[in-house]
C-alpha positions, 0 to 999 in steps of 0.5 A: 277474375279479380277476387278478394283475398281470404274467405271472401274470395273463397265465397265469391268463387263458390257463388260464381260457380253455383250461379253458372251451374246451379245443378252442380253435382260433385263426386269425390274420387279421392280424399287423402289426409296427411299431417295438417293437409287434406287433398280432395280430387273430384269429378264435377258435372253441371248445366250451364244455366247462368253467366260464367265470367261474362259468357251467357248460359249455353244450356250445355252439360259441362264436366270438369275435374278439381283438386283441392288441398286444404291446410288445417290449423286449430280444427279449421281450414287455414289455407286452401289451394285449388286446381280447376280445369277452367280451360275445359269449362270455357271450351265446353261452354263455347267461350274458348275454341276446342283443339281439333 
């Protein structure tokens, strides 16, 4: 989905995910820091109770993984990259066929 750059885009993703999965639970599995970078690997679970990129709520419990990399500068997040298992999410809510 098209997103605004910077902090506004980061907030938009958070609102979209929390709207689609309002009971989301994130479990940090790894947290690694080196120099000006922090890497977080998480396992996530939530119930699909809201619209997800045009897909109506399915009521299904959905599980996925995320990897976040943050670059810090001046005690703040200066940059953020995320690897999100979006295909897995879309397959679990029925938006994309699963491989058999």
